[in-house]
One Martini backbone bead per residue (centre of mass of N, CA, C, O) as a GRO file, in nm:
protein
  335
    1MET     BB    1  10.565   7.926  10.013
    2LYS     BB    2  10.342   8.120   9.902
    3LYS     BB    3  10.279   8.417   9.763
    4VAL     BB    4  10.262   8.769   9.781
    5VAL     BB    5  10.057   9.006   9.605
    6THR     BB    6  10.114   9.332   9.476
    7PHE     BB    7   9.936   9.649   9.374
    8GLY     BB    8  10.106   9.955   9.268
    9GLU     BB    9  10.228  10.255   9.325
   10VAL     BB   10  10.552  10.399   9.295
   11MET     BB   11  10.743  10.645   9.472
   12LEU     BB   12  10.919  10.927   9.491
   13ARG     BB   13  11.105  11.029   9.782
   14LEU     BB   14  11.135  11.372   9.900
   15SER     BB   15  11.322  11.471  10.188
   16THR     BB   16  11.384  11.638  10.451
   17PRO     BB   17  11.609  11.682  10.679
   18GLY     BB   18  11.472  11.577  10.933
   19PHE     BB   19  11.294  11.884  11.046
   20ALA     BB   20  11.300  12.038  10.798
   21ARG     BB   21  11.209  12.277  10.594
   22PHE     BB   22  11.167  12.361  10.279
   23VAL     BB   23  11.297  12.657  10.306
   24GLN     BB   24  11.577  12.529  10.432
   25SER     BB   25  11.651  12.338  10.205
   26THR     BB   26  11.950  12.198  10.011
   27SER     BB   27  11.832  11.904  10.049
   28LEU     BB   28  11.736  11.557   9.958
   29ASN     BB   29  11.594  11.263  10.038
   30VAL     BB   30  11.603  10.926   9.907
   31ASN     BB   31  11.306  10.742   9.829
   32PHE     BB   32  11.075  10.464   9.829
   33GLY     BB   33  10.705  10.436   9.777
   34GLY     BB   34  10.407  10.226   9.851
   35GLY     BB   35  10.149  10.090   9.990
   36GLU     BB   36  10.181   9.798   9.865
   37ALA     BB   37  10.494   9.777   9.849
   38ASN     BB   38  10.537   9.799  10.156
   39VAL     BB   39  10.418   9.526  10.215
   40SER     BB   40  10.623   9.355  10.061
   41ALA     BB   41  10.877   9.449  10.208
   42ALA     BB   42  10.795   9.357  10.494
   43LEU     BB   43  10.748   9.060  10.427
   44ALA     BB   44  11.027   8.992  10.315
   45TYR     BB   45  11.177   9.069  10.581
   46LEU     BB   46  11.003   8.832  10.735
   47GLY     BB   47  11.000   8.577  10.503
   48VAL     BB   48  10.785   8.643  10.287
   49PRO     BB   49  10.683   8.585   9.991
   50ALA     BB   50  10.716   8.870   9.757
   51SER     BB   51  10.521   9.061   9.510
   52HIS     BB   52  10.548   9.328   9.275
   53VAL     BB   53  10.312   9.530   9.085
   54THR     BB   54  10.405   9.746   8.809
   55GLN     BB   55  10.493  10.077   8.667
   56PHE     BB   56  10.784  10.196   8.522
   57PRO     BB   57  11.008  10.383   8.407
   58ASP     BB   58  11.241  10.385   8.128
   59ASN     BB   59  11.469  10.452   8.369
   60ASP     BB   60  11.668  10.522   8.634
   61TRP     BB   61  11.432  10.548   8.836
   62GLY     BB   62  11.305  10.273   8.778
   63TYR     BB   63  11.557  10.101   8.844
   64ALA     BB   64  11.596  10.204   9.134
   65ALA     BB   65  11.324  10.113   9.246
   66ALA     BB   66  11.355   9.811   9.193
   67ALA     BB   67  11.619   9.778   9.358
   68ALA     BB   68  11.502   9.858   9.637
   69TYR     BB   69  11.328   9.593   9.655
   70ARG     BB   70  11.538   9.373   9.604
   71ARG     BB   71  11.715   9.431   9.852
   72TYR     BB   72  11.455   9.303  10.041
   73GLY     BB   73  11.318   9.052   9.850
   74VAL     BB   74  11.155   9.150   9.615
   75ASP     BB   75  10.962   9.053   9.354
   76THR     BB   76  11.020   9.207   9.007
   77ARG     BB   77  10.937   9.044   8.736
   78ASP     BB   78  10.636   9.201   8.688
   79ILE     BB   79  10.763   9.454   8.606
   80LEU     BB   80  10.715   9.743   8.420
   81PHE     BB   81  10.876   9.940   8.139
   82GLN     BB   82  10.711  10.250   8.106
   83GLY     BB   83  10.773  10.557   8.024
   84ASP     BB   84  10.902  10.878   8.186
   85ARG     BB   85  10.769  10.888   8.489
   86ILE     BB   86  10.777  10.937   8.834
   87GLY     BB   87  10.620  10.953   9.099
   88THR     BB   88  10.602  11.231   9.339
   89TYR     BB   89  10.714  11.319   9.678
   90PHE     BB   90  10.706  11.569   9.936
   91LEU     BB   91  10.874  11.582  10.263
   92GLU     BB   92  10.771  11.728  10.578
   93THR     BB   93  10.868  11.693  10.900
   94GLY     BB   94  10.718  11.709  11.189
   95ALA     BB   95  10.682  11.891  11.511
   96MET     BB   96  10.493  11.873  11.753
   97MET     BB   97  10.255  12.111  11.643
   98ARG     BB   98  10.385  12.049  11.364
   99ALA     BB   99  10.294  11.936  11.076
  100SER     BB  100  10.309  11.740  10.827
  101ARG     BB  101  10.413  11.751  10.472
  102ILE     BB  102  10.262  11.703  10.140
  103ILE     BB  103  10.378  11.687   9.795
  104TYR     BB  104  10.242  11.625   9.481
  105ASP     BB  105  10.390  11.451   9.168
  106ARG     BB  106  10.180  11.235   8.949
  107THR     BB  107  10.126  11.329   8.676
  108ASN     BB  108  10.177  11.113   8.421
  109SER     BB  109  10.264  10.855   8.511
  110ALA     BB  110  10.344  10.543   8.438
  111PHE     BB  111  10.111  10.415   8.597
  112ALA     BB  112   9.877  10.591   8.474
  113GLN     BB  113   9.964  10.467   8.167
  114LEU     BB  114   9.876  10.191   8.180
  115ASP     BB  115   9.817   9.868   8.036
  116PRO     BB  116   9.607   9.621   8.132
  117ALA     BB  117   9.692   9.406   7.901
  118ALA     BB  118  10.002   9.366   8.010
  119PHE     BB  119   9.867   9.178   8.231
  120ASN     BB  120   9.919   8.840   8.343
  121TRP     BB  121   9.737   8.711   8.596
  122GLU     BB  122   9.763   8.406   8.570
  123GLU     BB  123  10.074   8.410   8.602
  124ILE     BB  124  10.121   8.597   8.848
  125LEU     BB  125   9.906   8.405   9.037
  126ALA     BB  126   9.986   8.098   9.024
  127ASP     BB  127  10.183   8.122   9.315
  128ALA     BB  128   9.952   8.234   9.496
  129ARG     BB  129   9.773   8.335   9.820
  130TRP     BB  130   9.787   8.661   9.785
  131PHE     BB  131   9.600   8.974   9.742
  132HIS     BB  132   9.697   9.330   9.725
  133PHE     BB  133   9.523   9.645   9.779
  134THR     BB  134   9.420   9.984   9.714
  135GLY     BB  135   9.237  10.283   9.671
  136ILE     BB  136   9.462  10.427   9.506
  137SER     BB  137   9.499  10.277   9.236
  138PRO     BB  138   9.208  10.327   9.096
  139ALA     BB  139   9.247  10.650   9.113
  140ILE     BB  140   9.469  10.721   8.896
  141SER     BB  141   9.322  10.533   8.664
  142GLU     BB  142   9.160  10.344   8.445
  143GLY     BB  143   9.385  10.140   8.395
  144ALA     BB  144   9.436  10.071   8.694
  145TYR     BB  145   9.153   9.974   8.752
  146LEU     BB  146   9.141   9.742   8.543
  147ALA     BB  147   9.381   9.584   8.654
  148CYS     BB  148   9.260   9.541   8.935
  149LYS     BB  149   9.001   9.399   8.847
  150GLN     BB  150   9.145   9.158   8.711
  151ALA     BB  151   9.298   9.058   8.958
  152VAL     BB  152   9.056   8.997   9.139
  153ALA     BB  153   8.911   8.799   8.950
  154THR     BB  154   9.145   8.596   8.935
  155ALA     BB  155   9.172   8.539   9.238
  156ASN     BB  156   8.890   8.430   9.275
  157ARG     BB  157   8.917   8.194   9.068
  158LEU     BB  158   9.188   8.076   9.233
  159GLY     BB  159   9.146   8.110   9.554
  160ILE     BB  160   9.250   8.390   9.649
  161THR     BB  161   9.331   8.606   9.873
  162VAL     BB  162   9.165   8.924   9.935
  163SER     BB  163   9.296   9.252   9.992
  164ALA     BB  164   9.195   9.584  10.137
  165ASP     BB  165   9.266   9.929  10.143
  166VAL     BB  166   9.031  10.162  10.087
  167ASN     BB  167   9.143  10.443  10.113
  168SER     BB  168   9.022  10.736  10.096
  169ARG     BB  169   9.095  10.966   9.801
  170LYS     BB  170   8.939  11.215   9.656
  171ASN     BB  171   9.176  11.385   9.505
  172LEU     BB  172   9.255  11.143   9.294
  173TRP     BB  173   8.985  11.157   9.131
  174LYS     BB  174   9.003  11.221   8.762
  175TRP     BB  175   8.860  10.997   8.537
  176GLY     BB  176   8.512  10.980   8.624
  177ARG     BB  177   8.475  10.790   8.847
  178GLU     BB  178   8.348  10.704   9.137
  179ALA     BB  179   8.472  10.593   9.425
  180ALA     BB  180   8.225  10.437   9.530
  181ASP     BB  181   8.175  10.260   9.280
  182VAL     BB  182   8.452  10.123   9.258
  183MET     BB  183   8.483  10.015   9.557
  184THR     BB  184   8.231   9.845   9.555
  185GLU     BB  185   8.319   9.656   9.327
  186LEU     BB  186   8.591   9.555   9.457
  187THR     BB  187   8.484   9.460   9.739
  188GLU     BB  188   8.325   9.209   9.630
  189GLY     BB  189   8.633   9.058   9.604
  190CYS     BB  190   8.674   9.055   9.919
  191ASP     BB  191   8.791   8.914  10.235
  192ILE     BB  192   8.970   9.167  10.330
  193ILE     BB  193   8.948   9.476  10.524
  194VAL     BB  194   9.037   9.814  10.549
  195CYS     BB  195   8.806   9.986  10.779
  196GLY     BB  196   8.653  10.270  10.872
  197LYS     BB  197   8.408  10.491  10.944
  198GLY     BB  198   8.482  10.705  10.731
  199ASP     BB  199   8.501  10.519  10.478
  200ALA     BB  200   8.223  10.389  10.502
  201GLU     BB  201   8.066  10.650  10.454
  202GLU     BB  202   8.203  10.763  10.190
  203LEU     BB  203   8.176  10.487  10.011
  204PHE     BB  204   7.892  10.329  10.145
  205GLY     BB  205   7.695  10.480  10.353
  206ILE     BB  206   7.802  10.385  10.638
  207VAL     BB  207   7.651  10.382  10.963
  208PRO     BB  208   7.582  10.381  11.271
  209VAL     BB  209   7.362  10.166  11.458
  210ASN     BB  210   7.199  10.166  11.715
  211ASN     BB  211   7.373  10.042  12.026
  212GLU     BB  212   7.629   9.982  11.902
  213PRO     BB  213   7.929   9.980  11.836
  214GLY     BB  214   8.043  10.145  11.570
  215PHE     BB  215   8.235   9.933  11.438
  216VAL     BB  216   8.043   9.691  11.452
  217SER     BB  217   7.811   9.807  11.291
  218VAL     BB  218   7.973   9.855  11.031
  219CYS     BB  219   8.071   9.564  10.985
  220LYS     BB  220   7.794   9.430  10.955
  221GLN     BB  221   7.711   9.597  10.705
  222ILE     BB  222   7.941   9.516  10.523
  223GLN     BB  223   7.876   9.205  10.528
  224LYS     BB  224   7.594   9.235  10.407
  225ARG     BB  225   7.687   9.373  10.138
  226PHE     BB  226   7.970   9.185  10.161
  227PRO     BB  227   7.981   8.849  10.182
  228ARG     BB  228   8.296   8.795  10.134
  229VAL     BB  229   8.353   8.946  10.387
  230LYS     BB  230   8.515   8.827  10.689
  231LYS     BB  231   8.716   9.079  10.751
  232VAL     BB  232   8.770   9.363  10.974
  233ILE     BB  233   9.017   9.618  10.983
  234ASN     BB  234   9.187   9.843  11.226
  235THR     BB  235   9.295  10.160  11.328
  236LYS     BB  236   9.384  10.366  11.622
  237ARG     BB  237   9.457  10.709  11.650
  238GLY     BB  238   9.660  10.911  11.855
  239SER     BB  239   9.712  11.279  11.903
  240VAL     BB  240   9.936  11.497  12.053
  241SER     BB  241  10.151  11.507  11.816
  242ALA     BB  242  10.370  11.472  11.554
  243THR     BB  243  10.568  11.295  11.783
  244ASN     BB  244  10.286  11.194  11.946
  245ASN     BB  245  10.151  10.872  11.946
  246THR     BB  246   9.886  10.636  11.913
  247LEU     BB  247   9.818  10.266  11.896
  248SER     BB  248   9.548  10.061  11.770
  249GLY     BB  249   9.360   9.753  11.728
  250ARG     BB  250   9.111   9.580  11.507
  251ILE     BB  251   8.867   9.297  11.484
  252TRP     BB  252   8.617   9.164  11.263
  253ASN     BB  253   8.493   8.811  11.212
  254GLY     BB  254   8.155   8.797  11.245
  255GLU     BB  255   8.152   8.748  11.583
  256ARG     BB  256   8.413   8.914  11.686
  257LEU     BB  257   8.587   9.142  11.895
  258PHE     BB  258   8.927   9.250  11.855
  259GLN     BB  259   9.178   9.388  12.067
  260THR     BB  260   9.433   9.614  12.159
  261PRO     BB  261   9.671   9.760  12.280
  262VAL     BB  262   9.830  10.057  12.359
  263HIS     BB  263  10.064  10.238  12.167
  264GLU     BB  264  10.344  10.429  12.226
  265MET     BB  265  10.477  10.705  12.008
  266PHE     BB  266  10.787  10.818  12.150
  267PRO     BB  267  10.951  10.952  11.930
  268MET     BB  268  10.888  10.998  11.611
  269VAL     BB  269  11.045  10.934  11.299
  270ASP     BB  270  10.817  10.780  11.095
  271ARG     BB  271  10.490  10.765  10.961
  272ILE     BB  272  10.536  10.643  10.702
  273GLY     BB  273  10.383  10.316  10.662
  274GLY     BB  274  10.211  10.213  10.906
  275GLY     BB  275   9.965  10.079  10.761
  276ASP     BB  276  10.140   9.878  10.596
  277ALA     BB  277  10.266   9.734  10.837
  278PHE     BB  278  10.000   9.633  10.948
  279MET     BB  279   9.919   9.462  10.703
  280ALA     BB  280  10.168   9.281  10.699
  281GLY     BB  281  10.126   9.167  10.984
  282PHE     BB  282   9.857   9.033  10.927
  283ILE     BB  283   9.942   8.848  10.699
  284TYR     BB  284  10.155   8.698  10.855
  285GLY     BB  285   9.962   8.575  11.060
  286GLN     BB  286   9.770   8.423  10.866
  287VAL     BB  287   9.994   8.248  10.705
  288ASN     BB  288  10.089   8.134  11.012
  289GLY     BB  289   9.820   8.062  11.191
  290PHE     BB  290   9.700   8.277  11.345
  291THR     BB  291   9.508   8.421  11.534
  292ASP     BB  292   9.325   8.697  11.540
  293GLN     BB  293   9.449   8.818  11.791
  294LYS     BB  294   9.747   8.778  11.712
  295SER     BB  295   9.737   8.923  11.441
  296ILE     BB  296   9.655   9.207  11.556
  297ASP     BB  297   9.890   9.233  11.748
  298PHE     BB  298  10.115   9.210  11.537
  299ALA     BB  299  10.024   9.440  11.350
  300THR     BB  300  10.032   9.673  11.558
  301ALA     BB  301  10.325   9.642  11.644
  302ALA     BB  302  10.436   9.688  11.360
  303GLY     BB  303  10.316   9.969  11.314
  304ALA     BB  304  10.452  10.105  11.556
  305LEU     BB  305  10.753  10.036  11.483
  306LYS     BB  306  10.769  10.195  11.216
  307HIS     BB  307  10.801  10.483  11.365
  308SER     BB  308  11.131  10.407  11.401
  309VAL     BB  309  11.156  10.416  11.078
  310GLU     BB  310  11.307  10.509  10.807
  311GLY     BB  311  11.092  10.538  10.573
  312ASP     BB  312  10.859  10.311  10.420
  313PHE     BB  313  10.995  10.068  10.545
  314ASN     BB  314  10.962   9.773  10.755
  315LEU     BB  315  11.272   9.711  10.918
  316VAL     BB  316  11.175   9.434  11.084
  317THR     BB  317  11.146   9.183  11.315
  318VAL     BB  318  10.987   8.940  11.473
  319ALA     BB  319  11.126   8.981  11.746
  320GLU     BB  320  11.062   9.285  11.772
  321ILE     BB  321  10.756   9.255  11.766
  322GLU     BB  322  10.733   9.060  12.010
  323THR     BB  323  10.842   9.260  12.216
  324VAL     BB  324  10.609   9.459  12.190
  325MET     BB  325  10.384   9.255  12.257
  326SER     BB  326  10.500   9.203  12.559
  327GLY     BB  327  10.551   9.528  12.660
  328ASP     BB  328  10.843   9.600  12.551
  329GLY     BB  329  10.922   9.960  12.510
  330SER     BB  330  11.221  10.058  12.609
  331GLY     BB  331  11.485  10.031  12.420
  332ARG     BB  332  11.705   9.865  12.510
  333LEU     BB  333  12.008   9.766  12.493
  334SER     BB  334  12.147   9.530  12.260
  335ARG     BB  335  12.413   9.262  12.305
   0.00000   0.00000   0.00000
């Protein structure tokens, strides 16, 4: 099976133990994670060849981050080691009515300072079948945007499926171009995107029209503006509290809307990486020949199950996802 290639920043995650607040903590737990890299880790754990491309600092934090991905089977051969620091975020996990909090420290990270000319995308994508990125990567710096743009263009030329979680993060855009301009340009090269009504309005100025369901109306307009986009997927989250959410998924394939059952996630262990697990589940379904309905069912079950796993990576098996798909969310002891 040809590999899936992802591109994006990986960050050092420092989180308070359990549900402790920042002000209470005398120690922090160490993990690594990044939107696109989390997709590769989940896919590799499910048995799909996956490679992540990024730039780490040439120091022990960079080496530790690369080792964390190799541990779960991610191909790291195309990772570059340049620069001095790894982007970092601090996580305080919420509970009940107290929301989780994240503090970012990613300015001047190794990834932000990458040279786009350092990546030979013809070689990197030579044995690939799928390329995935998110709207976070081009937001980090002009160099990251140019590298992403070159990767998408190369994948298009090689006939490789391109997917993107457009993932609008206004506060990340510091380098001069508007998020809407950049993401419009990159989305023109995408075959599949993750996009909800909020991102569609913010990035593309698209809002529901006529009397159609809002998501369907938005998807039709997206496909009219971006003819290459064949499928639009998205999740819908319900929030009772910080530790009690629901999750469902949907896909518009240009002809029909497919939706999933609602999964209840209570009590949640770790919310970080749920959307990445969803994307990995969808890619898994598509590369294994699942129907669109089964793909979105598998993706949503994978995303829901991620909320039971600590850390950014969705370390679950196909069998566990299929159990959730079957409607058995009892969590009974397996002997």
